[in-house]
C-alpha positions in Angstrom: 141.3 66.0 77.0 141.4 64.0 80.2 145.2 64.5 80.5 144.7 68.3 79.9 142.3 68.6 82.9 144.4 66.3 85.1 147.5 68.5 85.1 145.7 71.7 86.3 143.8 69.7 88.9 147.0 68.2 90.2 148.7 71.6 90.4 145.7 73.0 92.3 145.7 70.1 94.7 149.4 70.5 95.4 149.1 74.2 95.8 146.4 73.6 98.5 148.9 71.5 100.5 151.8 73.8 100.1 152.5 76.7 102.5 151.5 80.1 101.0 154.3 81.6 98.9 155.8 84.8 100.3 154.4 87.7 98.5 155.8 91.2 98.5 153.3 93.8 99.5 152.7 96.8 97.3 155.1 99.6 98.1 153.7 101.7 101.0 153.6 105.4 100.9 156.5 107.1 102.6 155.7 107.8 106.2 153.0 105.1 106.5 153.5 102.5 109.3 154.1 99.8 106.6 156.9 101.9 105.1 159.1 101.2 108.0 158.7 98.3 110.3 159.7 98.5 114.0 162.5 96.1 113.4 163.7 98.1 110.4 163.7 101.3 112.4 165.9 99.8 115.1 168.2 98.2 112.6 168.6 101.7 110.9 170.0 103.0 114.2 173.0 100.7 113.9 173.7 101.2 110.2 177.2 102.4 109.3 177.2 106.2 109.2 174.1 106.5 111.4 174.7 109.6 113.4 175.2 108.8 117.1 173.5 111.0 119.7 175.4 113.6 121.6 175.8 113.5 125.4 172.1 114.6 125.8 170.9 111.7 123.7 169.1 114.1 121.4 170.1 112.4 118.1 169.3 115.8 116.4 170.1 114.4 112.9 166.7 112.6 113.0 163.9 112.1 115.4 164.3 108.8 117.3 162.5 109.5 120.6 158.8 109.6 121.3 157.3 112.9 122.3 157.1 111.8 126.0 160.7 110.7 126.1 162.0 113.7 124.1 160.3 116.1 126.6 162.0 114.3 129.5 165.4 114.5 127.6 164.9 118.2 126.9 164.1 118.8 130.6 167.2 116.9 131.7 169.3 118.9 129.3 167.9 122.2 130.7 168.7 121.0 134.2 172.2 120.0 133.4 174.7 122.7 134.5 177.1 124.0 131.8 180.2 121.8 131.6 178.5 118.8 133.3 177.9 115.4 131.7 174.1 115.3 132.4 171.9 112.2 132.2 173.7 110.3 129.5 177.3 109.4 130.0 177.4 107.5 126.7 175.5 107.3 123.5 172.1 105.9 124.5 171.8 103.7 121.3 175.1 101.9 121.4 175.7 102.4 125.1 179.2 103.5 124.3 181.6 106.4 124.2 184.0 104.8 121.8 183.9 101.7 119.6 182.0 100.6 116.6 178.6 99.0 117.5 177.6 95.9 115.6 174.0 94.8 115.7 174.0 91.1 115.9 170.2 90.5 116.0 166.9 92.3 116.3 163.5 90.7 116.9 160.3 92.7 116.9 157.1 91.8 118.6 153.9 93.8 118.4 152.7 94.8 121.9 149.4 96.5 120.8 148.1 99.0 118.3 151.0 101.4 117.5 153.4 99.7 119.9 156.2 97.2 119.5 159.2 95.9 121.4 162.4 95.1 119.6 164.9 92.9 121.4 168.5 93.4 120.3 171.9 91.9 120.8 174.7 94.3 120.1 178.4 93.7 120.1 181.3 95.8 118.9 183.7 95.5 116.0 186.6 95.9 118.4 187.6 92.7 120.3 187.2 92.3 124.0 183.9 94.2 124.4 180.8 92.6 126.1 177.6 92.0 124.4 174.7 94.2 125.2 171.1 92.9 125.3 168.2 95.3 125.5 164.7 95.9 124.4 163.5 99.0 122.7 159.9 99.9 123.6 158.6 101.7 120.5 155.5 103.7 119.8 154.1 104.8 116.4 153.9 108.6 116.3 152.9 110.5 113.1 153.4 107.3 111.1 156.9 106.7 112.3 158.4 104.5 114.9 160.0 106.2 117.9 161.8 105.0 121.0 159.6 105.4 124.1 161.8 103.5 126.5 164.7 101.1 126.7 165.0 98.1 129.0 168.4 96.4 129.5 168.5 92.6 129.9 172.3 92.7 130.3 174.7 95.6 130.2 178.1 94.4 131.2 178.3 93.4 134.8 175.5 95.6 136.3 171.7 95.7 135.9 170.0 98.9 134.7 166.4 100.0 135.4 164.4 101.1 132.3 165.8 104.3 130.8 162.7 106.4 131.5 162.6 105.3 135.1 166.3 106.3 135.5 165.7 109.6 133.6 162.7 110.6 135.8 164.8 109.8 138.9 167.7 111.9 137.6 165.3 114.8 136.9 163.8 114.5 140.4 167.2 114.6 141.9 168.3 117.5 139.8 165.2 119.5 140.8 165.5 118.8 144.5 166.9 121.6 146.6 170.3 121.2 148.1 
């Protein structure tokens, strides 16, 4: 009997010293914040077959922009004369016109309730292209992550201001007379 009690006691003692085992959470309801983490949302933007945005950055195949940013993008689109490029000169997710973007890493950090930053490193499948490093500033809207802004750490050889700052400046210039 003493041996029988010693084995469970030893197992319990060792379990107390071991790091907790990774457990899988119960499946979350679709649309809940737990159903899609901020990092998973950003990773999904780079999946093969993910529809890139058009020149207006609308990504009409699925909502990716926060309400605030979408309103600015819509305003920029209305201010863009027919036949002109507009605010975006390239797809705003891959920062490219051609090429196959390859997400090399994504790291999410919570920045507050319903907010997260996801830092990414993106390359391209084609040789000779520079790495892009940027951070997506995300907000949780209607239970889904959305891009509220993008900040570039490196984008080739030139620095970029945050996307919303550049977008607001573009709109102000487009609205100015003359």
